[in-house]
C-alpha positions as CSV (number, residue, x, y, z in Angstrom):
1,M,-13.5,-22.0,-8.6
2,N,-11.8,-24.3,-6.1
3,L,-8.3,-23.7,-6.6
4,K,-6.8,-26.1,-4.7
5,A,-8.6,-28.9,-6.7
6,Y,-7.5,-27.4,-9.9
7,L,-4.0,-27.7,-9.0
8,I,-4.5,-31.3,-7.7
9,R,-6.3,-32.2,-10.9
10,E,-3.6,-30.4,-13.1
11,D,-0.9,-32.5,-10.9
12,L,0.7,-28.9,-9.7
13,N,3.3,-28.4,-7.0
14,F,1.9,-26.1,-4.7
15,E,1.9,-24.9,-1.0
16,F,-0.3,-22.8,0.6
17,F,0.5,-20.2,3.4
18,E,-1.6,-18.9,5.5
19,K,-0.7,-15.0,6.1
20,K,-3.2,-12.0,7.5
21,E,-4.6,-10.0,4.7
22,T,-2.8,-8.1,2.7
23,H,-3.9,-5.3,-0.4
24,T,-0.4,-4.6,-2.5
25,A,2.1,-7.1,-3.3
26,E,4.6,-5.4,-1.1
27,A,2.4,-6.1,2.1
28,A,2.5,-9.7,0.9
29,A,6.2,-10.1,0.4
30,K,6.6,-8.3,3.8
31,S,4.0,-11.0,5.6
32,L,5.8,-13.8,3.7
33,G,9.5,-12.6,4.2
34,V,10.0,-13.1,0.7
35,P,11.5,-10.9,-1.7
36,L,9.2,-8.6,-3.7
37,S,10.2,-10.3,-7.3
38,K,9.2,-13.3,-6.0
39,I,5.7,-12.4,-5.6
40,V,3.6,-12.5,-8.6
41,K,0.4,-10.1,-9.3
42,S,-2.3,-11.1,-11.4
43,I,-4.1,-7.8,-12.6
44,V,-7.5,-7.8,-14.5
45,F,-7.7,-5.2,-16.7
46,V,-10.9,-4.3,-19.0
47,D,-10.7,-3.1,-23.1
48,E,-12.7,-0.3,-24.6
49,N,-15.7,-2.9,-24.9
50,K,-15.6,-4.0,-20.7
51,L,-13.9,-7.7,-21.9
52,P,-11.3,-8.6,-19.1
53,L,-7.6,-9.3,-19.7
54,L,-5.4,-10.5,-17.4
55,A,-1.7,-9.1,-17.0
56,I,1.1,-11.4,-15.0
57,V,3.7,-9.5,-13.6
58,R,6.5,-9.6,-10.9
59,G,5.4,-7.7,-7.7
60,D,8.4,-5.7,-8.2
61,Q,7.3,-4.5,-11.8
62,H,4.2,-2.1,-13.2
63,V,2.0,-3.1,-16.1
64,S,2.4,-0.6,-18.6
65,R,-1.4,0.0,-20.0
66,K,0.3,1.6,-23.2
67,R,2.4,-1.9,-23.8
68,L,-0.8,-3.7,-22.4
69,Q,-2.7,-2.1,-25.3
70,H,0.0,-2.6,-28.0
71,I,0.1,-6.0,-27.4
72,F,-3.7,-6.7,-27.5
73,N,-4.5,-4.2,-30.3
74,L,-7.0,-2.3,-27.6
75,K,-7.2,1.5,-28.3
76,K,-7.8,1.5,-24.4
77,A,-7.3,-0.9,-21.0
78,K,-8.1,-0.1,-17.9
79,I,-7.6,-2.0,-14.6
80,A,-11.4,-3.9,-13.9
81,N,-13.3,-3.3,-10.8
82,Q,-13.6,-5.7,-8.1
83,K,-16.7,-6.8,-9.1
84,I,-15.8,-7.3,-12.7
85,A,-12.4,-9.1,-11.8
86,E,-14.2,-11.4,-9.6
87,H,-16.7,-12.4,-12.8
88,A,-13.8,-13.0,-14.7
89,T,-12.0,-15.1,-12.7
90,G,-13.5,-16.7,-10.1
91,Y,-11.9,-15.2,-7.4
92,P,-11.7,-11.4,-5.5
93,T,-9.7,-9.0,-5.7
94,G,-6.1,-9.4,-3.6
95,G,-6.4,-13.3,-3.7
96,I,-6.5,-13.6,-7.7
97,P,-3.9,-16.5,-8.7
98,P,-2.6,-16.7,-11.9
99,I,-4.1,-19.9,-13.1
100,G,-7.4,-21.8,-12.4
101,H,-9.7,-18.6,-13.2
102,K,-13.4,-19.5,-14.2
103,N,-13.3,-18.4,-17.7
104,P,-10.6,-18.2,-20.0
105,L,-8.6,-14.8,-20.5
106,R,-6.6,-13.0,-22.8
107,T,-2.9,-13.3,-21.3
108,V,-0.1,-11.5,-21.0
109,I,2.7,-12.9,-18.8
110,D,5.7,-10.3,-17.7
111,P,9.0,-13.1,-19.3
112,S,10.7,-12.0,-15.9
113,V,8.0,-13.9,-14.0
114,L,9.1,-16.8,-15.6
115,E,12.5,-16.3,-14.3
116,N,11.5,-18.0,-11.1
117,E,11.9,-21.7,-9.9
118,F,9.1,-21.2,-7.4
119,I,6.6,-17.9,-6.9
120,W,4.3,-16.5,-4.4
121,A,0.7,-15.6,-6.2
122,G,-2.5,-15.3,-5.0
123,G,-4.4,-18.5,-3.3
124,G,-7.6,-17.8,-4.6
125,T,-8.8,-15.7,-1.4
126,R,-7.9,-12.5,0.4
127,I,-7.2,-14.7,3.4
128,L,-6.9,-18.6,3.6
129,P,-9.7,-20.6,4.5
130,E,-8.8,-22.7,7.6
131,T,-10.4,-25.6,5.5
132,L,-7.2,-25.8,3.5
């Protein structure tokens, strides 16, 4: 997937920020100099049938698997491994954006994410390519 092309095609307001590779929301917030509550995590889970679903939450929040299972009427949900997450979204873990995925995904968004006028989220890669 090409996130930049998707954002342009959808006429969305965006800006890419170059930063060092980070593996946690806390590290991303520190690297960007923004509050953790402005960071958005896109976390891929799989259900009992190994079908993917996406949870989008603020960086200072955690996903309750019990609540996720209740919302989607699942027996079981667990975090997807890197291979499954990348196959489902088209992006590597650590860089999964909340939109513009390779495949449509069942998605739940924490309402507190929508309280922010602007968010910082995965930009499609772990390290922003110099070509962007």
